C-alpha positions, 0 to 999 in steps of 0.5 A, a space after each residue: 484467373 483466381 488470385 489468392 490472397 498471401 497467408 495472413 494477409 487481410 486477416 484481423 486478430 480478434 479483439 476478444 482473442 487479444 483480450 483473452 490473451 492479455 487476462 491470461 497473462 495477468 492471471 499468470 503473472 499474479 499466480 506465479 508472483 503470489 506463488 513465490 511470495 507463499 514460497 518466501 514466507 514458507 522458507 522464512 518460517 522454517 529457518 527461523 530459530 524458534 521452535 514453533 512446537 515450543 512456541 505452543 506446547 511450552 518449554 515444560 511440555 513432556 516429550 509425548 506432548 511434544 511429539 504429539 503437536 509435532 505430529 498435528 502440526 505436519 511437521 514430521 512430513 517432507 517439506 514439499 508436503 508441508 509447503 502444500 499444506 501451507 498452500 492449502 491453508 492460506 487459500 482457506 484463509 487459515 493463518 494459524 493461530 496467534 501464540 499471543 492471544 490464541 485467536 486466528 491470525 485471519 480475525 486480528 488481520 481483519 481487525 488491524 488492517 482497515 486502520 492501516 488502509 484508512 491512514 495510508 488512504 488519507 496519507 496518499 490523498 494529501 500526498 496526490 492533492 498537494 504533490 501533483 500540482 506543486 510538481 507541475 508548477 515546479 516544472 513550469 517555473 524551473 529555476 524560480 522561487 516556486 521551483 526551489 521551494 518545491 524542491 526544498 520541501 521535497 528534500 526535507 520529505 526525503 531527509 527527515 526520519 519520519 519518527 522524528 517528525 512525529 514525535 515533534 508533531 506530537 509535542 507541538 500539535 497535540 502537547 502545546 498547541 492541542 489542535 490535534 488528537 493524541 495516540 490512538 484512532 479516537 478518545 477513550 470515551 468514543 471506543 466501540 461507540 459506533 458499529 464496526 462495518 468497514 473497520 474504518 472508524 471514519 467511514 463507520 461514523 459516517 455510516 452511523 451518522 455520529 459526527 461527533 465520533 467523527 470530529 474526534 477520529 478526525 482530530 486523531 488521524 489527521 497528524 499521522 496521515 499528514 506526516 505520510 501525505 508529507 512523505 508521499 508528497 515529496 516523492 509524487 512532486 519530485 517525480 511529477 516535476 521531472 515528467 513535466 520537464 521532460 514533456 515541456 522541453 518536447 517539440 510538440 509543446 513547441 508547436 502547441 504554443 506557436 499555434 497560439 493554445 493558451 498556456 493552461 491548455 499546453 500545460 494541463 492538456 497536453 504536457 500533463 495529459 502525457 505524464 499520466 500513466 507515468 503518474 499512476 505507477 508513481 502513486 501506486 507504489 507511493 500508495 503501497 509504500 505507506 501501507 507497508 511502510 507506516 510501521 514507525 508511524 502507527 508505533 508512535 501514535 499508537 495506532 492499531 494497524 497491520 505494521 504495528 501488529 507484525 512489529 509486535 508479533 516479531 518481537 514476541 516470536 509470534 511467527 504465525 502472525 508475522 508471516 500472515 501479515 507479510 502474505 496480506 501486505 505481498 497481496 496488496 501489492 499485487 492487487 496495486 500493480 493489477 489495478 495500475 494495469 487496468 488504469 494504463 489501459 483506460 488512459 493510454 489507449 496504446 496499452 490496449 
């Protein structure tokens, strides 16, 4: 007598098929998100009370010149066709020309984005290096003076306007004490001294072996990066404390202590090990927030980043530059989310 196996029993799902399904889902999410972003920026460009044709040809242009430019820009086509043209141009890296300097917006973004990336990266590193240990210590010593100081630091970081901290920092550390460099990325004597490879002045000066420019650039970036790092630190330390308190009250922590494990092992291996995945989300959000939210810091410190670039373009009604910068910032958000998902699978096998 032959015994037939029940349908579905004894079959194992192929790891390759699981990986393929997960990959397709991730790619689909990225495509849908980017399509939505492009649609929103396209609509913004159409509803703004700014005539893009007049912005190019000028208010004194003749009707023939206006009509020719109108047709050349494809504005005589149906809106859906214009949207497809817009997607086509974006995929080709064509954001149009800036009305301020008549240069391609893509070239401007390539020039200004590394400055913001450098500033936000250093700020995030400061926030993580100080904020995570501070949050852990506050949770472990709940109610103590260490906890009170950590909560006060986080509260001040949340409450103080960053533009006010920037102005006070410039006054004290640059104007009075002279400990840091002034506004800008480097001093006027070091502009364009090192060849631009990555667009990040610290990296380029190291690659060139020019320690003088590196020290000058570091003196200029340390204050704005510290302010952004303080803002990031306040958020990261607060969330780390919250996550750790939840873990420290768990039964497995009590069990680990009863077994005689050292406090260091209990805290950093067991409790902290279980909040790594949550911290990835917090750090990624903080990093993305600094990349797109450092506008005021860049303006105060005359930092030629994408935030100040978009602000200047918006005040000058340069919509090509505004929309191009918005698309790039949105793309960065999407990339950080994808990177976070990859880190999830690395730190948490259950997410695979």
